[in-house]
C-alpha positions in Angstrom: 95.7 67.9 89.0 94.7 67.0 92.4 92.9 64.7 91.5 95.2 62.6 89.1 97.6 62.9 92.7 94.9 61.1 94.8 94.1 58.8 92.4 98.1 57.6 91.5 98.4 57.6 95.5 96.6 54.3 95.3 98.2 52.7 92.3 101.3 51.1 94.0 100.1 48.2 95.9 103.3 48.8 98.5 101.6 51.8 99.2 97.6 50.8 100.0 99.5 47.8 102.4 101.2 51.0 104.2 97.6 52.8 104.6 95.6 50.0 105.2 98.2 48.6 108.1 97.8 52.4 109.4 94.0 51.7 109.7 94.4 48.3 111.3 96.4 50.1 113.6 93.9 52.5 114.7 96.8 54.7 116.1 99.3 57.1 114.5 102.5 55.0 113.9 105.9 56.4 113.2 107.6 55.0 109.9 109.9 52.3 111.7 107.0 50.7 113.2 105.2 50.7 109.5 108.4 49.3 108.1 108.3 46.6 110.2 104.5 45.9 109.6 104.6 45.8 105.7 108.2 44.1 105.8 109.4 48.0 103.5 112.4 49.5 103.9 112.4 52.6 105.9 113.0 54.8 102.9 110.3 53.4 100.7 107.6 53.8 103.6 108.8 57.5 104.3 108.1 58.2 100.3 104.8 56.2 100.7 104.1 58.4 103.2 105.1 61.6 101.7 102.7 60.6 98.6 99.7 59.4 101.2 100.0 63.0 102.8 100.6 64.8 99.5 97.2 63.6 98.1 95.1 63.9 101.2 94.6 60.5 103.0 97.2 61.0 106.0 98.3 63.5 108.1 102.0 64.0 110.4 101.9 64.5 113.5 104.4 65.2 116.3 105.0 62.6 119.4 106.6 63.0 122.2 109.4 60.7 123.0 109.7 58.3 125.8 113.5 59.6 126.3 115.7 62.3 125.6 115.4 63.2 121.8 113.3 65.3 119.2 109.9 64.4 119.1 108.5 61.9 116.9 107.0 61.8 113.5 103.9 60.0 113.3 101.2 59.6 111.2 97.4 58.4 111.0 94.7 58.1 108.5 92.2 60.8 107.5 90.2 59.3 104.9 87.2 56.4 105.7 87.7 53.1 103.7 85.1 52.0 101.5 83.2 49.0 102.3 81.9 47.0 99.2 79.1 45.8 99.3 75.2 46.1 97.7 73.0 47.6 99.9 70.5 49.5 98.1 67.6 48.2 99.4 68.5 49.0 102.9 69.6 52.6 101.7 66.8 52.9 100.4 64.4 51.7 103.5 66.3 54.2 105.6 65.9 57.0 103.2 62.5 56.6 102.9 62.1 56.8 106.4 64.1 59.8 107.1 62.4 61.8 104.2 59.4 61.5 106.6 61.3 63.2 109.3 63.8 66.0 109.1 65.6 64.1 106.6 68.5 66.2 105.5 69.6 67.5 109.2 69.5 63.6 110.5 71.6 62.6 107.1 74.6 65.4 107.6 74.7 64.2 111.7 75.1 60.5 110.6 77.3 61.4 108.1 79.8 63.4 110.4 79.2 60.4 113.0 80.2 58.2 110.7 83.5 59.8 109.8 84.4 60.8 113.7 84.3 56.5 113.9 85.9 55.5 111.2 88.4 58.6 110.9 88.6 60.3 113.7 92.1 61.9 113.2 89.8 63.2 110.3 87.3 65.0 112.7 90.1 65.8 115.4 91.3 69.7 114.8 94.3 69.0 116.7 95.4 66.3 114.2 95.3 68.5 111.4 96.9 70.5 109.2 98.1 68.1 106.3 101.9 68.5 104.4 105.0 67.0 105.2 106.7 68.1 108.0 103.7 69.4 109.5 102.8 68.7 113.4 99.9 68.7 114.8 98.2 71.9 115.5 95.1 73.3 117.8 92.0 75.0 116.6 93.2 78.3 116.2 96.8 77.4 113.7 95.3 75.0 112.1 92.1 77.6 111.0 95.2 79.7 110.7 97.6 77.7 108.1 95.2 75.4 106.2 94.6 76.7 102.8 91.8 76.0 100.5 93.6 73.5 99.0 94.5 71.6 101.4 90.9 71.2 102.2 90.2 70.3 98.9 92.9 67.7 98.5 91.4 66.5 101.7 87.5 66.4 100.7 89.2 64.9 96.9 90.8 62.4 98.8 87.1 61.5 100.9 85.6 61.1 97.9 87.9 59.1 95.7 88.0 56.5 98.4 84.3 56.1 98.5 83.9 55.4 94.6 82.1 58.9 93.7 85.2 59.9 90.4 85.7 63.1 91.8 87.4 65.7 89.2 88.9 69.1 90.6 87.7 71.6 88.1 88.6 75.3 88.0 85.9 77.8 90.2 86.5 81.4 91.1 87.0 81.6 94.7 85.8 77.9 95.6 87.7 74.8 95.6 84.8 73.0 92.9 84.7 69.0 92.8 83.0 67.2 90.4 80.9 63.7 91.5 80.4 61.4 88.6 79.9 58.6 90.1 77.9 58.6 93.7 77.7 54.9 95.0 73.9 55.7 95.8 72.7 57.3 92.7 69.2 55.4 92.1 68.7 56.0 96.4 69.8 60.0 96.0 67.4 60.2 92.6 64.5 59.4 95.5 65.7 60.6 98.1 68.1 63.7 97.1 67.8 65.7 100.8 68.7 62.1 102.9 71.2 60.8 100.9 73.0 64.3 100.0 72.7 65.2 103.3 75.1 62.3 104.3 77.5 63.2 101.9 77.0 66.9 103.1 77.7 65.8 106.9 80.6 63.8 105.3 82.0 67.1 103.6 81.7 69.4 105.8 83.0 66.9 108.7 86.1 66.5 106.4 86.5 70.4 106.2 86.5 71.0 109.7 88.7 68.6 110.4 90.8 70.1 108.7 90.1 73.3 110.4 87.4 74.4 112.4 85.3 77.0 111.6 87.5 78.3 108.4 85.8 76.9 105.5 82.0 76.9 104.4 81.3 73.7 101.9 78.1 72.7 100.1 76.9 70.1 98.0 75.3 70.6 95.0 73.1 67.4 93.4 72.9 67.2 90.1 74.5 69.9 88.7 74.4 68.2 85.2 72.9 64.5 84.5 74.6 62.3 86.9 76.7 65.2 88.2 76.9 66.6 91.6 79.0 69.2 92.8 80.9 70.1 96.1 82.2 73.4 96.6 84.9 74.8 99.8 85.1 78.3 100.4 87.3 80.3 102.8 85.0 82.2 105.3 86.2 85.3 105.6 86.3 85.6 101.8 82.6 85.4 101.8 
């Protein structure tokens, strides 16, 4: 299943190192540069890159060469790194303040802005679609070629890295991802509009980065005790 592939992609230390080097670089890198930075054989790097693309962590694009030759394959990160730390009190205070205003809408915008800062390729449709061998495409091409499964893989990778323990579940006409371990569960119970609004902004920013206006995404808090659900549908199917 997609969630098994997502977790398995980060099970290898050298693969996590490739992802870390790409994040630190801040710009798309080719396999040769990544091999130099990690000390891995270029073929090993290419294998790791394919696994990370298939799991939704990276996208492949084409960059023109400075000299003659075919365009060069480069790779960019599309999921933000999760920062460790116990900020529950700060989250509680900020959520309480937002609750007194238009908390849900503000929270969604905050989620999108944070995604854009930490994983700009995820918010840039020109860097979409995922999948080995796919070059960067503009909004029209991205919307036409991106699949529901690709959107679900990208969203699952996002929530996995942020610590939500996501699990893909069968659902008629939609990609459904159950979130079993919200890092802000206690705050979310008291301020669901704010906390879940941030997560909805992250979800919508992620699928819009894959294909603008191609998908509808919703987040349903507490469909079961301690479990929320994200749903993604192709817009034209509704």
